[in-house]
C-alpha angles and dihedrals in degrees: 000000000000110000128188114208112217127185147122114296086243086070097051091103088059094058104078098067092044091048093049093050093049092047090050089060091051104265123139111227128212114197129222121270114275090014088132092048112034091175094059095099094049088048088054090050089049097050096042097250101106098120089051091047091051092049090051092048092050091052092045090052091051090052093051093046090053088052096047130078092215144359124231112205113206103207115176132156114293125182091344096310114119120225092007119202114178131204101271092045090050089054089051088052089051091049092050088050094051091050092049096244125154111260121208123188116201091210138010126307105272116249112242147071097331099043095108094048093049091047088052090060085063097225122192108241108213100179091219093305103128090184087076089071108090138156 
């Protein structure tokens, strides 16, 4: 299965072991936008092109989601908030839902304002068990 990993940039260091384990079980992994250049957004802020950068990232995410069979959202604790899902990642979850893709959450749905919406996407909660992800 072709899986797009989505998450907050703060979780990029957590991707390699997840990617390796999924690839060992035969999955093809697509990585988040700007994974290879974590400073890209700051550079866009610095040179006054942030809105164009975000627009390009939203489109790139949609293209990757269309190509993928599923998305895996890595949602860890961030700034004291368990199971964190930020705005851009929420939009990626929504796109995956609208394209009829499988949605896997690494941890529980975060409590908060968007709980009902995320629950409505009917994600598969894997509770850190990557063996749950199957074709």
